[in-house]
GUTORVO-340547 format. One record per residue (C-alpha): residue in three letters; x, y, z. Coordinates in pm, whole numbers, plus 50000, padded with zeros to 5 digits. Example, Ala and Ser with C-alpha at 12.3 -4.5 7.8 and 13.67 -1.06 7.14 Angstrom:
2
residu xx yy zz
ALA 51230 49550 50780
SER 51367 49894 50714
//
This chain:
658
residu xx yy zz
MET 90051 21758 22168
LYS 90220 21818 21879
VAL 90401 21541 21784
TYR 90687 21506 21543
ARG 90686 21225 21274
PRO 90964 21192 21024
GLU 90809 21007 20833
ILE 90584 21313 20703
ASP 91001 21445 20582
GLY 90996 21143 20408
LEU 90711 21258 20182
ARG 90864 21573 20119
ALA 91146 21473 20010
ILE 91037 21284 19800
SER 90815 21487 19681
VAL 91054 21770 19645
ILE 91312 21550 19513
ALA 91074 21452 19224
VAL 91025 21862 19159
ILE 91378 21869 19155
LEU 91424 21656 18873
TYR 91127 21756 18644
HIS 91213 22084 18624
ALA 91582 22000 18524
GLU 91533 21788 18249
PHE 91789 21532 18271
THR 91767 21263 17959
VAL 91881 20948 17959
ALA 91962 20815 17596
GLY 91705 21037 17436
HIS 91409 20999 17690
THR 91328 21272 17968
LEU 91365 21162 18304
LEU 91061 21180 18593
LEU 90819 21354 18356
GLY 90538 21313 18569
GLY 90709 21506 18828
TYR 90510 21734 18856
ILE 90275 21552 19124
GLY 90521 21639 19408
VAL 90332 22009 19453
ASP 89984 21810 19449
VAL 90146 21543 19751
PHE 90293 21915 19946
PHE 89912 22029 19913
VAL 89757 21718 20116
ILE 90039 21776 20342
SER 90011 22106 20378
GLY 89643 22069 20433
PHE 89698 21774 20715
LEU 89912 22000 20878
ILE 89812 22353 20891
SER 89446 22171 20972
GLN 89580 21905 21245
ILE 89736 22252 21418
LEU 89386 22434 21351
LEU 89147 22251 21473
THR 89386 22158 21761
GLU 89325 22495 21890
ILE 88985 22520 21835
GLU 88888 22192 22000
ALA 89153 22320 22341
THR 89047 22700 22307
GLY 88696 22710 22100
ARG 88895 22998 21911
ILE 89170 23088 21644
ASP 89487 23291 21793
PHE 89473 23419 21421
LEU 89727 23648 21476
LYS 90002 23381 21571
PHE 89870 23199 21283
TYR 89953 23441 21100
ALA 90231 23522 21232
ARG 90380 23132 21187
ARG 90324 23181 20806
ALA 90552 23477 20749
ARG 90766 23310 21007
ARG 90767 22995 20786
ILE 90721 23153 20427
LEU 90896 23514 20413
PRO 91235 23504 20542
ALA 91408 23244 20356
LEU 91159 23389 20044
PHE 91347 23733 20052
ALA 91688 23590 20112
VAL 91609 23452 19726
ILE 91466 23749 19575
PHE 91763 23938 19659
THR 91971 23698 19587
THR 91796 23702 19165
ILE 91852 24067 19184
PRO 92214 24101 19051
PHE 92214 23815 18792
ALA 91805 23947 18684
TYR 91930 24309 18658
TYR 92289 24175 18420
LEU 92142 23855 18207
LEU 91732 23932 18165
LEU 91633 24163 17881
PRO 91445 24397 17970
SER 91124 24263 17838
GLU 91214 23917 18131
LEU 91302 24185 18379
LEU 90999 24358 18383
ASP 90861 24048 18392
TYR 91043 23932 18690
ALA 90942 24230 18880
ASN 90593 24225 18823
SER 90589 23826 18901
ILE 90823 23945 19270
GLY 90566 24217 19300
SER 90296 23955 19280
THR 90468 23697 19462
LEU 90489 23976 19791
LEU 90155 23985 19745
PHE 90016 23610 19758
GLY 89892 23636 19331
SER 90154 23539 19112
ASN 89972 23207 19047
ILE 89697 23452 18893
TYR 89994 23618 18741
PHE 90130 23364 18564
TYR 89773 23230 18433
PHE 89680 23585 18258
THR 90021 23615 18147
ALA 89995 23305 17938
ALA 90319 23133 18095
LEU 90242 22778 18020
TYR 90360 22526 18270
GLY 90643 22293 18171
GLU 90700 22427 17814
PRO 91037 22573 17768
SER 90975 22912 17764
THR 90861 22921 18122
LEU 91184 22732 18222
LEU 91354 23086 18231
LYS 91108 23259 18449
PRO 91290 23270 18822
PHE 91023 23272 18966
LEU 90735 23044 18835
HIS 90766 22763 19099
THR 90557 23009 19332
TRP 90233 22993 19207
SER 90211 22688 19445
LEU 90262 22931 19694
SER 90008 23166 19552
VAL 89737 22893 19593
GLU 89876 22806 19964
GLU 89825 23148 20091
GLN 89501 23216 19943
PHE 89360 22924 19983
TYR 89462 23025 20455
ILE 89353 23345 20408
GLY 88992 23256 20425
PHE 89054 22900 20504
PRO 89087 22934 20969
PHE 88763 23193 20945
LEU 88560 22976 20727
LEU 88680 22634 20977
LEU 88605 22864 21298
MET 88275 22988 21145
VAL 88172 22625 21045
ARG 88331 22435 21404
ARG 88091 22713 21623
TYR 87818 22776 21459
LEU 87780 22452 21255
LYS 87955 22206 21451
SER 87757 21886 21370
ARG 87778 21964 21033
PHE 88184 22008 20975
LEU 88186 21716 20752
PRO 87983 21749 20533
CYS 88034 22084 20505
VAL 88408 22006 20416
LEU 88345 21760 20233
LEU 88061 21974 20028
VAL 88307 22223 19947
ALA 88571 21985 19833
SER 88321 21786 19582
LEU 88252 22109 19422
SER 88656 22240 19375
PHE 88675 21866 19263
VAL 88381 21935 19007
LEU 88488 22211 18911
CYS 88875 22081 18866
VAL 88753 21859 18618
VAL 88519 22103 18435
THR 88745 22373 18418
VAL 89058 22165 18284
ARG 88861 22058 18002
TYR 88820 22413 17810
ASP 89095 22585 17993
GLN 89417 22417 18118
GLN 89627 22653 18273
GLN 89321 22836 18509
ALA 89286 22458 18665
PHE 89605 22436 18721
TYR 89674 22813 18845
SER 89338 22845 19039
PRO 89341 22806 19415
LEU 88922 22732 19329
THR 89035 22375 19157
ARG 89288 22355 19368
THR 89100 22335 19710
TRP 89022 21982 19753
GLU 89363 21855 19740
LEU 89414 22108 20088
LEU 89075 22006 20193
ALA 89151 21618 20131
GLY 89425 21675 20418
THR 89200 21896 20598
LEU 88958 21554 20592
LEU 89217 21352 20790
ALA 89343 21560 20988
TYR 88977 21626 21125
HIS 88941 21225 21166
GLN 89263 21264 21376
VAL 89183 21548 21572
ARG 88848 21373 21660
ARG 88934 20986 21713
GLY 89250 20995 21684
ARG 89516 20809 21465
ALA 89407 20558 21261
ARG 89581 20199 21367
PRO 89915 20154 21147
ARG 89821 19929 20837
PRO 90157 19855 20666
LEU 89957 19664 20357
LEU 89783 20078 20317
ALA 90045 20279 20384
ALA 90234 20089 20086
ALA 89968 20111 19848
GLY 89957 20536 19960
LEU 90350 20479 19850
ALA 90276 20338 19549
LEU 90004 20544 19407
VAL 90239 20840 19470
LEU 90523 20686 19326
GLY 90360 20548 19038
SER 90184 20840 18978
LEU 90556 21025 18933
ILE 90647 20755 18737
LEU 90399 20746 18461
PHE 90231 21047 18424
ARG 90362 21199 18150
LYS 90325 21588 18036
ASP 90052 21482 17830
THR 89826 21357 18098
VAL 89537 21574 18215
HIS 89641 21788 18546
PRO 89493 21873 18774
GLY 89195 21632 18674
VAL 89065 21296 18777
LEU 89309 21142 18765
THR 89499 21385 19007
VAL 89284 21168 19253
ILE 89614 20858 19250
PRO 89822 21090 19396
VAL 89616 21277 19643
ILE 89458 20960 19798
GLY 89861 20762 19835
THR 89951 21115 19982
CYS 89643 21045 20226
LEU 89693 20665 20318
VAL 90083 20736 20377
LEU 89996 20995 20623
ALA 89745 20834 20787
PHE 89848 20473 20880
THR 90230 20438 20798
SER 90468 20453 21138
GLN 90821 20355 21178
GLN 90766 19991 21291
ASP 90689 19953 20919
ALA 90898 19905 20583
VAL 90772 20183 20436
GLY 90815 20417 20779
ARG 91115 20317 20861
LEU 91225 20407 20430
LEU 91048 20758 20456
ALA 91207 20835 20868
SER 91574 20732 20786
ARG 91784 21009 20817
PRO 91859 21098 20451
ALA 91525 21142 20392
ALA 91389 21313 20698
LEU 91691 21527 20650
THR 91590 21640 20303
GLY 91241 21683 20387
LEU 91354 21917 20651
VAL 91499 22193 20400
SER 91280 22052 20093
TYR 91078 22393 20142
SER 91460 22592 20080
LEU 91478 22330 19817
TYR 91159 22374 19677
LEU 91245 22798 19697
TRP 91611 22784 19537
HIS 91590 22496 19315
TYR 91360 22712 18984
PRO 91574 23022 18957
VAL 91896 22813 19003
PHE 91771 22606 18747
ALA 91633 22954 18504
PHE 91986 23150 18546
ALA 92162 22786 18465
ARG 91978 22771 18133
LEU 92075 23165 18074
THR 92376 23129 18051
SER 92452 22788 17919
LEU 92436 22756 17521
ASN 92384 22353 17629
PHE 92213 22265 17928
ASN 92343 21966 17911
ASN 92311 21658 18212
GLY 92652 21773 18323
ASP 92509 22114 18394
LYS 92213 21995 18605
VAL 92417 21781 18771
LEU 92609 22140 18834
ALA 92275 22301 18896
VAL 92161 22072 19138
ALA 92410 22072 19365
ALA 92438 22435 19358
THR 92057 22442 19493
VAL 92132 22200 19750
LEU 92462 22372 19872
VAL 92217 22697 19896
ALA 91947 22543 19996
VAL 92163 22466 20379
VAL 92301 22757 20351
SER 91963 22896 20368
PHE 91782 22660 20598
VAL 92094 22687 20881
VAL 92105 23054 20859
ILE 91770 23193 20793
GLU 91467 22965 20792
LYS 91560 22781 21112
PRO 91693 23049 21318
ILE 91420 23350 21250
ARG 91170 23050 21270
TYR 91160 22976 21614
THR 91327 23334 21744
ARG 91172 23525 21976
ARG 91301 23852 21932
ASN 90976 23980 21716
ARG 91043 24310 21715
ALA 91350 24319 21535
PHE 91190 24026 21359
TRP 90928 24216 21243
ILE 91123 24529 21217
CYS 91375 24360 20931
LEU 91045 24163 20757
GLY 90887 24516 20732
SER 91215 24708 20594
SER 91286 24365 20323
ALA 90973 24355 20153
ALA 90997 24756 20119
THR 91319 24757 19975
ILE 91144 24485 19726
MET 90907 24653 19668
ALA 91074 24947 19534
ALA 91321 24769 19301
VAL 90993 24651 19185
VAL 90822 24985 19100
SER 91154 25122 19045
ALA 91175 24805 18718
ILE 90835 24886 18604
THR 90869 25256 18626
MET 91179 25222 18399
ALA 91016 24960 18168
GLY 91302 24684 18247
PHE 91597 24943 18192
PRO 91599 24890 17805
TYR 91933 25173 17793
ARG 92132 24819 17913
LEU 92121 24717 17549
ASP 92201 25022 17380
GLN 92559 24865 17358
VAL 92466 24610 17127
TYR 92183 24697 16967
PRO 92139 25148 16857
PRO 91846 25331 16998
LEU 91791 25419 16663
ALA 91745 25065 16517
GLN 91560 24963 16834
ALA 91261 25260 16703
ASN 91283 25176 16379
GLU 91187 24787 16357
ALA 90973 24858 16697
ARG 90781 25117 16395
LEU 90850 24923 16094
GLU 90621 24602 16336
SER 90359 24780 16464
THR 90209 24863 16020
PHE 90129 24481 16050
LEU 89776 24549 16161
SER 89720 24852 15916
LEU 89847 24641 15610
ASN 89471 24582 15485
SER 89302 24917 15545
ASN 89309 25032 15172
ILE 89182 24690 14977
GLN 89032 24795 14620
ALA 88808 24591 14504
GLY 88860 24400 14156
LYS 89261 24422 14224
PRO 89391 24039 14162
VAL 89484 23914 14550
ILE 89773 23762 14684
PHE 89776 23668 15076
ILE 90062 23610 15285
ILE 89934 23367 15605
GLY 90090 23250 15860
ASP 90155 23208 16259
SER 90284 23456 16475
HIS 90604 23437 16151
ALA 90342 23604 15939
ARG 90399 23999 16097
ASN 90680 24045 15941
TRP 90703 23832 15689
SER 90441 24088 15544
ILE 90605 24385 15640
ALA 90882 24269 15403
LEU 90701 24059 15106
LYS 90510 24392 15047
ASN 90756 24612 14995
TYR 90845 24373 14710
ILE 90452 24300 14584
ASP 90374 24521 14283
SER 90123 24740 14476
ASP 89950 24880 14143
GLN 89959 24498 14005
TYR 89830 24286 14266
GLN 89669 24365 14624
VAL 89815 24214 14903
VAL 89593 24102 15187
ALA 89808 24018 15529
ILE 89671 23768 15784
SER 89770 23561 16117
TYR 89584 23351 16260
LEU 89815 23374 16631
ASN 89652 23164 16908
CYS 89297 23168 16694
MET 89138 22834 16698
VAL 89104 22778 16329
GLU 88791 22492 16197
ILE 88685 22499 15824
LYS 88252 22367 15863
ASN 88055 22436 15640
ASP 88283 22572 15402
ILE 88384 22835 15670
VAL 88577 22924 15843
LYS 88556 22941 16212
ALA 88888 23141 16378
PRO 88770 23254 16758
SER 89088 23387 16997
ARG 89207 23151 17286
ALA 89228 23470 17457
SER 89086 23816 17414
ILE 89447 24015 17402
TYR 89463 23805 16967
ASP 89167 23917 16892
LYS 89308 24192 16702
TYR 89479 23888 16460
CYS 89177 23637 16468
ILE 88894 23861 16401
PRO 89048 24025 16033
PHE 89187 23642 16030
GLU 88839 23508 16024
LYS 88711 23847 15799
TYR 88933 23806 15525
ILE 88954 23486 15519
ASN 88601 23392 15445
ASP 88572 23640 15171
LYS 88500 23496 14886
SER 88526 23782 14661
LEU 88870 23780 14747
LEU 88937 23500 14790
SER 88801 23422 14392
ARG 89018 23648 14224
THR 89322 23507 14437
LYS 89649 23477 14251
ALA 89877 23371 14510
ILE 89902 23235 14906
PHE 90234 23297 15107
LEU 90263 23059 15393
THR 90524 23220 15603
SER 90517 22987 15955
LEU 90744 22859 16244
ARG 90872 22526 16089
PRO 90646 22487 15794
PHE 90607 22093 15822
GLU 90754 22041 16116
TYR 90566 22240 16396
THR 90291 22088 16623
VAL 90109 22399 16669
ASN 89881 22477 16383
PRO 89888 22172 16177
PHE 89587 22325 16010
ARG 89747 22498 15832
PHE 89822 22300 15512
GLU 89444 22230 15488
LEU 89335 22586 15518
LEU 89604 22635 15164
SER 89407 22355 14982
TRP 89063 22543 15108
MET 89216 22859 15006
LYS 89343 22749 14727
SER 89006 22582 14584
HIS 88805 22916 14625
SER 89064 23134 14441
ASP 89124 23168 14033
ASP 89378 22891 14071
ALA 89605 23037 14323
ARG 89975 22972 14267
ILE 90091 22854 14645
PHE 90447 22898 14781
VAL 90582 22810 15111
PHE 90881 22975 15303
GLY 91133 22802 15476
ASN 91288 22983 15792
TYR 91598 23153 15838
PHE 91848 23035 16110
GLN 91682 22961 16452
LEU 91842 22903 16792
ASP 91677 22668 17046
GLU 91368 22737 17225
LEU 91561 22827 17524
HIS 91771 23079 17416
SER 91680 23461 17270
CYS 91955 23594 17047
LEU 91908 23929 17208
GLY 92021 23756 17481
LEU 92285 23615 17392
MET 92390 23973 17254
PHE 92343 24144 17608
GLN 92506 23835 17827
ARG 92824 23831 17615
LYS 92852 24187 17498
SER 92842 24077 17120
ASP 92666 24131 16824
ALA 92433 23930 16640
SER 92710 23707 16473
ILE 92724 23468 16808
CYS 92350 23393 16671
LEU 92396 23247 16360
ARG 92703 23085 16503
GLU 92516 22914 16783
ALA 92225 22815 16552
THR 92075 22466 16542
TYR 91808 22449 16241
PRO 91748 22444 16009
PRO 91975 22140 15905
ALA 92132 22154 15480
ASN 91975 21920 15271
GLN 91660 21880 15501
PRO 91467 21545 15327
LEU 91082 21777 15380
GLU 90923 21452 15198
GLN 90980 21274 15546
LEU 90853 21565 15771
PRO 90543 21492 15966
PHE 90322 21787 15825
PHE 90404 21805 15463
PRO 90150 21794 15257
SER 90205 21552 15002
ASN 89897 21622 14779
LEU 89895 21979 14797
ALA 90081 22163 14474
PHE 90281 22413 14592
THR 90656 22573 14596
TYR 90896 22586 14860
VAL 91140 22902 14892
ASP 91462 22759 15067
ILE 91541 23129 15185
VAL 91904 23000 15343
LYS 91948 22812 15053
LEU 91862 23068 14778
HIS 92080 23337 15044
CYS 92385 23146 15176
ASP 92399 22787 15056
TYR 92365 22747 15396
ASP 92766 22857 15477
LYS 92687 23013 15811
GLU 93058 23259 15714
LYS 92878 23407 15414
CYS 92522 23471 15543
LEU 92392 23822 15704
THR 92333 23858 16055
SER 92143 24208 16096
SER 92050 24498 15889
ARG 92130 24850 15971
GLY 92163 24723 16351
VAL 91871 24520 16361
PRO 91982 24153 16461
PHE 91810 23886 16203
ILE 91627 23773 16523
THR 91547 23899 16907
ASP 91346 23572 16999
TRP 91467 23229 16901
ASN 91295 23230 16595
HIS 91178 23520 16432
LEU 91315 23765 16164
THR 91284 24108 16212
ALA 91128 24334 15958
GLU 91428 24505 15876
PHE 91639 24258 15822
LEU 91415 24004 15628
THR 91323 24344 15361
THR 91674 24304 15298
LEU 91687 23939 15302
ILE 91474 23913 15026
GLY 91585 24206 14827
ASP 91933 24037 14843
ILE 91763 23714 14685
LEU 91538 23896 14437
GLU 91845 24070 14333
LYS 92111 23797 14318
ARG 91887 23483 14217
THR 91671 23640 13983
ALA 91713 23367 13723
ASP 91589 23104 14017
LEU 91267 23245 14130
ARG 91184 23294 13775
GLY 91171 22949 13724
ASP 91004 22902 14038
GLY 90770 23137 13896
LEU 90807 23388 14192
LEU 90880 23671 14050
ASP 90588 23618 13854
PHE 90442 23874 14210
LEU 90793 24010 14360
VAL 90914 24238 14173
PRO 91354 24284 14258
PRO 91482 24551 14351
HIS 91650 24721 14067
ALA 91342 24647 13830
ARG 91123 24821 14154
GLN 91384 25160 14168
SER 91397 25166 13721
GLU 91005 25147 13784
ARG 91053 25431 14021
THR 91316 25608 13810
ALA 91128 25627 13477
SER 90792 25711 13594
SER 91004 26011 13806
GLN 91072 26165 13446
PRO 90820 26360 13284
ASN 90599 26196 13016
ALA 90735 25913 13094
GLY 90518 25546 13079
ARG 90502 25303 13326
THR 90750 25065 13330
SER 90690 24661 13331
SER 90740 24508 13700
ALA 90900 24177 13509
SER 91215 24154 13571
PRO 91498 24100 13321
//
């Protein structure tokens, strides 16, 4: 007979509260609270492995078999009704708040969640858990449900086979599989932390830790309560939640600490000791009972709250937590608990099947319609969208006709290099200079033995990294390079790609004494908001993005920034100062219907073309003094050149500016 242990619900309460606080990101005096809260999921894994294995092993010991139909029906009752309720509730919010690309991602994430494969989907879409962008994905947290269900698809069958045919070797078999999973986890996390995070193969050992404990209890009964070991276990769990950080290698060797701590609490606590009384207290136990609903609801509530709040401060976070608790309790009382124990099987399965079909129809519709892009037409005209898409698609063909012997201008950078290259090439005299535009987006750049290696982090980035490595190592190009333009996100601050100035130094050392120009950034939002999202949600033009822009600050002391290259001679081009002197009332926000940014930081190609032309036209004297006009031609001079060249017998005019 199954005995209810409220202290386990208390442990669940600690886990879910930790996860919620981690995702809320409360800050006090500039410090984020509970940076190790993600460990709560690992505690859940151990508890789940323990409880499910205990049920299955007890059934095998009593009957010699497993009623698979009954087992999976229990799982369906436990998991699906509340999950479907969350999905149905979020669909209207997604339609009215998410951009087409975001809605498409949302639909794919729901579809993969219904198939218990969202962990695989998020891995292959490069969703880096814990990064700001993933906080806006309403169903990212379902990765853990998928890991569990993938484990439980095969685990009961393997459990039955081992107990039937390898009964005397059950313990060694489980230990072997757990050990292999742990070793795979430790090895994988070294070269692909996200794969180790999302993969069921690297998480199986955590669930099997609970299985080993369950096996011991089924065979020999519960261990005698040991208050000191229970307290030590709770200390290990709490210590991990408090001391682990975002940069802690996880899952990995250190993950053993909370896993062992959870096992100690499950094995040795009782309601007669202090730890047991604490965990079994009514507030803790009740929170644990609602933990699944709390876990399901908190992430979409936080995601949509962040999307609609321009400043998601501690007050907003408190409201989001309160809303989570409210809807979770209602969900538990109205949906989760009644359906889990209902005897109306026929009605349950009909309702479940029709709900799944309805959700899948919505998913297929959103995917087929590409996220319903017509919703943007009011704030971003279709013609402007098409023109911008056409411009952006030209980047990979910019180097298609490299001519030998010409002086070279290199345009180099991260993801910003695409649109900057497209725009800058309009103002470079192609008769005088050969432009080479390359991006090291997601390339692992290393200079070794006078050769630049740049393998891609994933195959989807080969289209950038292969040309980058080809052209950056072409000594004939480097030897005739006259100028290098760096176009990077926050060039003196961005922690990704810190090699950029070392790379520029290396390029200059192989060049014809090339001039280096570092282009500053235009106005940007914080990482949690996109300009197009703000425009869409508030039915506004791009001026709202400029008003809410938080970067760059005026008169920023560049020399004090962490990546400022004090030993490299370069010219900094402050485009905001040149264009509108940081006076937002005078700054452009769009060009031909295209907003200056659509995400939070990348300038659009159409807008950049206009912006650079405006600066070249109005700040000619400043740019001549900086030497930039040795390489760029102002629009009026370019037009004069075209007019002159169109006249009969007209010679080519000089590209120098007046």
